[in-house]
N, CA, C and O of each residue as an XYZ file, in Angstrom:
256
protein
N       4.319    -18.709     -6.834
C       3.945    -17.257     -7.047
C       3.945    -16.461     -5.658
O       3.394    -16.850     -4.629
N       4.661    -15.286     -5.820
C       4.898    -14.539     -4.775
C       3.620    -13.950     -4.170
O       2.663    -13.789     -4.927
N       3.501    -13.583     -2.757
C       2.467    -12.730     -2.333
C       2.373    -11.275     -2.669
O       3.433    -10.653     -2.606
N       1.194    -10.560     -3.045
C       0.851     -9.344     -3.452
C       0.542     -8.599     -2.132
O      -0.245     -8.976     -1.264
N       1.334     -7.423     -2.128
C       1.362     -6.406     -0.983
C       0.761     -4.974     -1.309
O       1.308     -4.268     -2.156
N      -0.269     -4.592     -0.687
C      -0.538     -3.215     -1.086
C      -0.108     -2.439      0.102
O      -0.461     -2.870      1.200
N       0.633     -1.314      0.041
C       1.136     -0.328      0.692
C       0.119      0.857      0.448
O      -0.326      1.112     -0.671
N      -0.192      1.518      1.527
C      -0.992      2.792      1.418
C      -0.183      3.872      2.441
O      -0.013      3.584      3.626
N       0.212      4.919      1.964
C       0.867      5.622      2.752
C       1.168      7.030      1.643
O       1.565      7.043      0.478
N       0.783      8.163      2.594
C       0.971      9.513      1.882
C       2.248      9.837      1.817
O       2.461     10.703      0.969
N       3.354      9.402      2.498
C       4.795      9.672      2.546
C       5.433      8.838      1.333
O       5.357      7.609      1.335
N       6.070      9.545      0.289
C       6.558      8.769     -0.812
C       7.908      8.117     -0.227
O       8.312      7.067     -0.727
N       8.704      8.814      0.973
C      10.098      8.279      1.358
C       9.440      6.702      1.903
O       9.947      5.660      1.488
N       8.384      6.694      2.772
C       7.952      5.593      3.323
C       7.397      4.437      2.146
O       7.776      3.266      2.118
N       6.583      4.951      1.357
C       6.372      3.843      0.227
C       7.453      3.307     -0.423
O       7.526      2.092     -0.604
N       8.517      4.262     -0.890
C       9.815      3.787     -1.191
C      10.632      2.667     -0.453
O      11.154      1.654     -0.918
N      10.594      3.107      0.730
C      11.366      2.247      1.622
C      10.754      0.830      1.823
O      11.436     -0.185      1.960
N       9.355      0.871      1.826
C       8.429     -0.369      2.046
C       8.660     -1.475      0.708
O       8.727     -2.704      0.695
N       8.750     -0.412     -0.435
C       8.790     -1.110     -1.810
C      10.243     -1.821     -1.732
O      10.307     -3.048     -1.811
N      11.282     -1.116     -1.593
C      12.496     -1.683     -1.601
C      12.708     -2.819     -0.591
O      13.386     -3.768     -0.985
N      12.308     -2.846      0.431
C      12.340     -3.943      1.502
C      11.392     -5.013      1.105
O      11.714     -6.191      1.261
N      10.196     -4.669      0.580
C       9.087     -5.891      0.209
C       9.595     -6.645     -1.249
O       9.505     -7.860     -1.422
N      10.099     -5.766     -2.177
C      10.585     -6.397     -3.184
C      11.724     -7.151     -3.045
O      11.845     -8.189     -3.695
N      12.745     -6.697     -2.138
C      13.810     -7.543     -1.782
C      13.611     -8.786     -1.006
O      14.602     -9.499     -0.847
N      12.389     -9.184     -0.459
C      12.099    -10.070      0.171
C      11.254    -11.017     -0.530
O      10.781    -12.012      0.020
N      11.013    -10.622     -2.080
C      10.398    -11.559     -2.691
C       8.821    -11.288     -3.045
O       8.168    -11.991     -3.815
N       8.368    -10.233     -2.399
C       6.960     -9.710     -2.684
C       6.914     -8.979     -3.812
O       7.824     -8.360     -4.364
N       5.436     -9.134     -4.204
C       5.009     -7.967     -5.385
C       4.399     -7.093     -4.517
O       3.797     -7.364     -3.478
N       4.675     -5.641     -5.206
C       4.150     -4.391     -4.337
C       3.116     -3.624     -5.401
O       3.345     -3.364     -6.582
N       2.155     -3.399     -4.788
C       1.429     -2.023     -5.597
C       1.076     -1.096     -4.324
O       0.768     -1.469     -3.192
N       1.207      0.202     -4.818
C       1.103      1.172     -3.864
C      -0.013      2.240     -3.814
O      -0.586      2.589     -4.846
N      -0.245      2.639     -2.878
C      -1.704      3.894     -2.894
C      -1.118      4.890     -2.093
O      -0.514      4.617     -1.056
N      -1.291      6.220     -2.592
C      -0.871      7.400     -1.990
C      -1.898      7.930     -0.782
O      -1.570      8.942     -0.163
N      -2.761      7.450     -0.553
C      -3.984      7.702      0.485
C      -5.061      6.747      0.574
O      -5.024      5.794     -0.204
N      -6.003      6.844      1.384
C      -7.020      5.614      1.607
C      -7.779      5.654      0.259
O      -7.855      4.615     -0.397
N      -8.365      6.840     -0.206
C      -9.220      6.794     -1.621
C      -8.298      6.063     -2.565
O      -8.709      5.060     -3.148
N      -7.259      6.444     -2.716
C      -6.428      5.672     -3.974
C      -6.564      4.271     -3.429
O      -6.932      3.361     -4.171
N      -6.234      4.036     -1.963
C      -6.168      2.563     -1.931
C      -7.455      1.567     -2.353
O      -7.378      0.391     -2.708
N      -8.517      2.296     -2.224
C      -9.765      1.889     -2.333
C     -10.058      1.486     -3.958
O     -10.605      0.494     -4.441
N      -9.444      2.711     -4.605
C      -9.368      2.365     -6.331
C      -8.219      1.317     -6.554
O      -8.373      0.533     -7.491
N      -7.200      1.234     -5.867
C      -6.378      0.200     -6.274
C      -7.125     -1.311     -6.083
O      -6.980     -2.250     -6.865
N      -7.903     -1.324     -4.941
C      -8.531     -2.520     -4.635
C      -9.369     -3.036     -5.589
O      -9.610     -4.242     -5.645
N      -9.835     -2.227     -6.348
C     -10.784     -2.592     -7.571
C     -10.006     -3.448     -8.479
O     -10.561     -4.378     -9.064
N      -8.804     -3.203     -8.628
C      -8.225     -4.043     -9.627
C      -6.944     -4.805     -9.223
O      -6.137     -5.169    -10.079
N      -6.760     -5.053     -7.830
C      -6.013     -5.921     -7.330
C      -6.364     -6.512     -6.139
O      -6.792     -5.757     -5.265
N      -6.264     -7.949     -5.847
C      -6.345     -8.548     -4.761
C      -5.158     -8.728     -3.828
O      -4.361     -9.639     -4.050
N      -5.013     -7.984     -2.893
C      -3.689     -8.199     -2.110
C      -3.848     -9.479     -1.329
O      -4.922    -10.031     -1.089
N      -2.719     -9.861     -0.983
C      -2.752    -10.818      0.178
C      -2.684     -9.971      1.542
O      -3.305    -10.290      2.556
N      -1.892     -8.909      1.436
C      -1.435     -8.349      2.508
C      -1.815     -7.023      2.535
O      -1.780     -6.732      1.339
N      -2.108     -6.174      3.048
C      -2.124     -4.588      3.436
C      -1.705     -4.009      4.199
O      -2.233     -4.214      5.292
N      -0.467     -2.880      4.188
C       0.186     -2.420      5.008
C      -0.318     -0.870      4.804
O      -0.108     -0.276      3.747
N      -0.906     -0.355      5.759
C      -1.371      1.118      5.825
C      -0.999      2.142      6.749
O      -0.820      1.706      7.887
N      -0.809      3.518      6.591
C      -0.625      4.338      7.399
C      -1.892      4.852      8.058
O      -2.995      4.709      7.531
N      -1.716      5.415      9.147
C      -3.038      5.840      9.898
C      -3.298      7.172      9.494
O      -4.391      7.376      8.965
N      -2.425      8.228      9.653
C      -2.526      9.552      9.555
C      -2.252      9.965      7.966
O      -1.111     10.088      7.523
N      -3.582     10.185      7.085
C      -3.445     10.461      5.726
C      -4.393     11.196      5.350
O      -5.464     11.176      5.957
N      -4.181     12.003      4.255
C      -5.106     12.940      3.898
C      -6.217     12.251      3.123
O      -6.052     11.087      2.760
N      -7.413     12.950      2.833
C      -8.742     12.368      2.122
C      -9.397     11.046      2.844
O     -10.621     10.959      2.938
N      -8.660     10.178      3.274
C      -9.488      9.031      3.793
C      -8.095      8.317      4.629
O      -7.107      7.826      4.084
N      -8.347      8.426      6.011
C      -7.051      7.769      6.886
C      -7.098      6.479      6.938
O      -8.102      5.953      6.458
N      -6.139      5.691      7.474
C      -6.056      4.374      7.773
C      -7.172      3.568      8.264
O      -7.483      2.466      7.812
N      -7.875      4.310      9.409
C      -9.187      3.802     10.070
C     -10.128      3.798      9.088
O     -10.703      2.725      8.908
N     -10.460      4.804      8.348
C     -11.668      4.796      7.358
C     -11.144      3.744      6.219
O     -11.962      2.935      5.782
N      -9.856      3.734      5.749
C      -9.684      2.700      4.723
C      -9.880      1.240      5.232
O      -9.758      0.294      4.453
């Protein structure tokens, strides 16, 4: 079973690039558009790894 990665980034381009690279490496990927959305995603998923941006609207990477 492949590992689940949560990516949290407000940049769609960065989310797309991360998803493409991680999918290609055999990981499953879920995405969030900012820290608040990331917290919502955590309610229904238990990722093995989280990759987060620092500067985001609503809730930054540090607060997340």
